[in-house]
C-alpha positions as CSV (number, residue, x, y, z in Angstrom):
1,X,0.2,0.0,0.0
2,X,2.9,2.4,0.8
3,X,4.6,1.6,-2.4
4,X,1.4,2.5,-4.3
5,X,0.9,5.8,-2.5
6,X,4.9,6.8,-3.1
7,X,4.5,5.9,-6.9
8,X,1.3,8.3,-6.7
9,X,3.3,11.0,-5.3
10,X,6.0,10.6,-8.1
11,X,3.4,11.1,-10.4
12,X,2.4,14.4,-9.0
13,X,5.7,15.9,-9.7
14,X,7.4,15.6,-13.0
15,X,11.1,15.3,-13.6
16,X,12.8,18.5,-13.2
17,X,9.5,20.2,-12.3
18,X,11.1,22.3,-9.5
19,X,13.9,23.8,-11.6
20,X,11.7,24.2,-14.7
21,X,9.2,26.1,-12.3
22,X,12.1,28.3,-11.1
23,X,13.1,29.1,-14.7
24,X,9.6,29.7,-15.9
25,X,8.7,32.0,-12.9
26,X,11.9,34.1,-12.8
27,X,12.9,33.9,-16.3
28,X,13.8,37.6,-16.4
29,X,16.6,36.9,-13.8
30,X,18.0,34.6,-16.6
31,X,17.3,36.6,-19.6
32,X,19.3,39.5,-17.8
33,X,22.2,37.1,-16.7
34,X,22.2,35.7,-20.5
35,X,22.2,39.2,-21.8
36,X,25.1,40.4,-19.4
37,X,27.2,37.4,-20.6
38,X,26.5,38.3,-24.0
39,X,27.6,41.8,-23.8
40,X,30.6,41.1,-21.9
41,X,31.5,38.4,-24.3
42,X,31.4,40.9,-27.2
43,X,33.4,43.6,-25.2
44,X,36.0,41.2,-24.4
45,X,36.5,40.5,-28.5
46,X,37.4,44.4,-28.9
47,X,39.1,45.6,-25.7
48,X,43.1,45.3,-25.2
49,X,44.2,42.0,-23.8
50,X,45.3,43.7,-20.5
51,X,41.2,44.2,-19.9
52,X,40.4,41.0,-21.0
53,X,41.2,39.1,-17.7
54,X,38.9,41.4,-15.7
55,X,36.2,40.6,-18.4
56,X,36.6,37.3,-18.3
57,X,36.5,37.1,-14.5
58,X,33.1,38.7,-14.5
59,X,31.8,36.2,-17.3
60,X,33.0,33.0,-15.1
61,X,31.2,34.6,-12.0
62,X,27.7,35.5,-13.8
63,X,27.8,32.1,-15.4
64,X,29.1,30.2,-12.5
65,X,26.5,31.7,-10.0
66,X,23.9,31.2,-12.3
67,X,24.8,27.5,-12.9
68,X,25.1,26.8,-9.1
69,X,21.9,28.3,-8.3
70,X,20.0,26.0,-10.9
71,X,21.9,22.8,-9.9
72,X,21.3,23.5,-6.0
73,X,17.6,24.3,-7.0
74,X,17.6,20.9,-9.1
75,X,19.0,19.1,-6.1
76,X,16.6,20.6,-3.4
77,X,13.2,20.5,-5.4
78,X,13.9,17.5,-7.8
79,X,16.0,15.1,-5.7
80,X,16.0,15.8,-2.2
81,X,12.7,14.1,-1.6
82,X,11.4,17.1,0.2
83,X,7.9,16.7,-1.3
84,X,7.4,13.2,-0.5
85,X,7.3,14.0,3.2
86,X,8.6,10.8,4.3
87,X,11.1,12.8,6.2
88,X,8.6,14.1,8.6
89,X,8.5,10.8,10.5
90,X,4.9,11.5,12.2
91,X,1.8,9.3,12.4
92,X,-1.3,11.0,10.8
93,X,-4.7,9.3,12.1
94,X,-7.3,9.0,9.4
95,X,-9.9,11.0,11.2
96,X,-7.1,13.9,11.3
97,X,-8.0,17.4,10.5
98,X,-5.1,18.8,8.4
99,X,-4.9,22.5,7.3
100,X,-2.4,23.4,4.4
101,X,-1.9,27.1,3.9
102,X,0.0,28.6,0.9
103,X,0.8,32.3,-0.4
104,X,-0.7,32.0,-3.8
105,X,1.2,29.2,-5.3
106,X,0.0,25.5,-4.1
107,X,2.5,22.8,-4.9
108,X,1.6,20.6,-1.9
109,X,-2.3,20.0,-1.4
110,X,-2.3,17.3,-4.0
111,X,0.5,15.8,-2.1
112,X,-1.1,15.8,1.0
113,X,-4.6,14.7,-0.1
114,X,-2.8,12.0,-1.8
115,X,-0.4,10.9,0.9
116,X,-3.0,11.2,3.8
117,X,-6.2,10.5,1.7
118,X,-8.2,9.5,4.6
119,X,-8.0,12.6,6.4
120,X,-9.9,15.7,6.0
121,X,-8.0,18.4,4.2
122,X,-8.9,22.3,4.3
123,X,-6.5,24.5,1.7
124,X,-6.4,28.2,2.7
125,X,-4.6,30.8,0.6
126,X,-3.3,34.2,2.0
127,X,-2.0,35.6,-1.2
128,X,-2.8,39.4,-1.3
129,X,-1.8,41.0,-4.7
130,X,-1.3,44.3,-2.6
131,X,1.4,42.9,-0.4
132,X,2.7,39.7,-2.5
133,X,4.0,41.8,-5.5
134,X,6.5,39.5,-6.7
135,X,6.2,39.0,-10.4
136,X,7.1,35.2,-10.2
137,X,4.0,34.6,-7.9
138,X,1.9,36.2,-10.5
139,X,3.3,33.9,-13.1
140,X,2.9,30.8,-10.9
141,X,-0.6,31.7,-10.0
142,X,-1.3,31.9,-13.8
143,X,0.3,28.6,-14.7
144,X,-1.3,26.7,-11.9
145,X,-4.6,27.7,-11.0
146,X,-5.8,27.0,-7.5
147,X,-7.3,23.9,-6.5
148,X,-11.4,24.5,-6.8
149,X,-11.2,23.6,-2.9
150,X,-9.0,26.7,-1.9
151,X,-10.7,29.1,0.7
152,X,-9.0,32.8,0.2
153,X,-8.1,33.8,3.9
154,X,-6.6,37.1,5.5
155,X,-3.4,35.9,7.4
156,X,-4.4,37.7,10.6
157,X,-7.8,36.1,10.8
158,X,-8.4,32.4,10.0
159,X,-12.0,31.1,9.6
160,X,-12.0,28.3,12.1
161,X,-12.7,27.6,15.6
162,X,-10.4,26.9,18.5
163,X,-8.6,23.8,18.7
164,X,-9.6,22.7,15.5
165,X,-6.4,21.4,13.4
166,X,-4.5,18.2,14.0
167,X,-1.6,19.2,11.8
168,X,-0.8,22.6,9.9
169,X,1.2,22.7,7.0
170,X,2.9,26.0,5.7
171,X,5.6,24.9,3.3
172,X,7.9,27.7,1.3
173,X,4.8,30.0,2.3
174,X,5.0,31.8,5.6
175,X,8.0,34.1,4.6
176,X,5.6,35.9,2.3
177,X,4.5,37.7,5.2
178,X,6.9,40.4,5.4
179,X,5.7,42.6,8.3
180,X,7.0,41.2,11.4
181,X,3.8,42.0,13.4
182,X,1.3,40.5,11.0
183,X,3.7,37.4,11.0
184,X,3.3,37.1,14.9
185,X,-0.3,37.6,14.6
186,X,-0.6,35.0,11.8
187,X,1.2,32.4,14.0
188,X,-0.9,33.3,17.1
189,X,-3.9,32.5,14.9
190,X,-2.1,29.3,13.9
191,X,-1.8,28.5,17.7
192,X,-5.6,29.4,18.4
193,X,-6.9,26.8,16.0
194,X,-4.3,24.1,16.7
195,X,-5.4,21.3,19.1
196,X,-3.4,20.9,22.5
197,X,-1.9,17.6,20.7
198,X,-1.4,19.3,17.2
199,X,1.7,20.2,15.2
200,X,2.6,22.7,12.9
201,X,5.2,21.8,9.9
202,X,6.9,25.1,8.8
203,X,9.5,24.5,5.9
204,X,11.5,27.6,4.7
205,X,14.7,28.6,3.2
206,X,17.0,30.0,5.9
207,X,19.0,33.2,5.6
208,X,22.3,31.7,5.9
209,X,25.7,31.5,4.3
210,X,24.8,28.6,2.0
211,X,21.8,30.4,0.7
212,X,23.9,33.5,0.2
213,X,26.4,31.5,-1.9
214,X,23.7,29.9,-4.1
215,X,21.2,32.6,-4.3
216,X,23.2,35.8,-3.6
217,X,20.9,38.8,-3.1
218,X,18.0,36.6,-3.1
219,X,18.7,35.3,0.0
220,X,17.7,38.6,1.7
221,X,13.8,37.1,0.9
222,X,14.8,34.4,3.7
223,X,14.2,35.0,7.1
224,X,17.1,33.8,9.5
225,X,16.6,31.0,12.1
226,X,16.8,33.6,15.0
227,X,13.9,35.4,13.3
228,X,11.7,32.5,13.0
229,X,12.2,31.5,16.7
230,X,11.4,35.0,17.9
231,X,8.2,34.6,15.9
232,X,7.2,31.4,17.5
233,X,8.1,32.4,20.8
234,X,6.1,35.6,20.5
235,X,2.9,33.3,19.4
236,X,3.5,30.9,22.4
237,X,4.7,28.1,20.2
238,X,7.8,26.1,20.7
239,X,9.9,24.2,18.4
240,X,9.4,20.4,19.5
241,X,12.0,19.4,16.6
242,X,14.1,21.0,13.8
243,X,15.1,19.2,10.4
244,X,17.7,20.4,8.5
245,X,16.8,19.4,5.1
246,X,19.9,19.9,3.1
247,X,22.1,23.2,4.2
248,X,19.6,25.3,2.7
249,X,16.3,24.3,4.1
250,X,14.7,23.8,7.6
251,X,11.7,22.4,8.7
252,X,10.2,23.4,12.1
253,X,7.8,21.2,13.8
254,X,5.8,23.4,16.4
255,X,3.5,22.7,19.3
256,X,1.7,25.0,21.6
257,X,3.5,25.8,24.8
258,X,2.7,23.5,27.8
259,X,2.0,20.5,25.5
260,X,3.5,17.8,27.7
261,X,4.6,15.8,24.6
């Protein structure tokens, strides 16, 4: 039965889907990089030899950083198994209530529905075009229409009663709440709707040296572990487990403070 589920999960994500989506949604960056390479290469043909070394260094840097970011992204999103969720090692009962929250681009609800098919799944989307202005998200939403069961929400007011959810998944989405106070309110809402025995699963890139080397200025879009821990603490949540999923990704498993487990 488990092998059958794994085969279904494999079919939900096509080969190279992760890195393909990165190029597809951020093509302007790669267009600029390719243009810069062509311009520098053209200049190197006409300038004195004494300056060609400098131009060649810039060429190597642009080409190298672009290729490295794509290779690492391929490793993370296509080879590492992050989307099969087997690394979680948690038991989800058949009658569990699962919430999956995205920021306009949902890659995981179909996976959760197939992996935990006997559980109840609600899908929330807090995308706000006035706040989430990245062109990549707009392209992703156009390419992948939202699940028809998706409920549009305000990140600071979740439409569920207290102690509702057994598990809440927020995968590569929570960082899109850029304002600190809004982010804390969001996690307080998660705390409110979470059962005492429930868990919140956060998966995020971390603002660290590894992500700086690979994504250069893009790493400023991520938050550091310190920022995440401050947010969790202010929302009265504690980290029951950290999973370092490659040097670039961390998963935080959160529970309510005072949970005896």
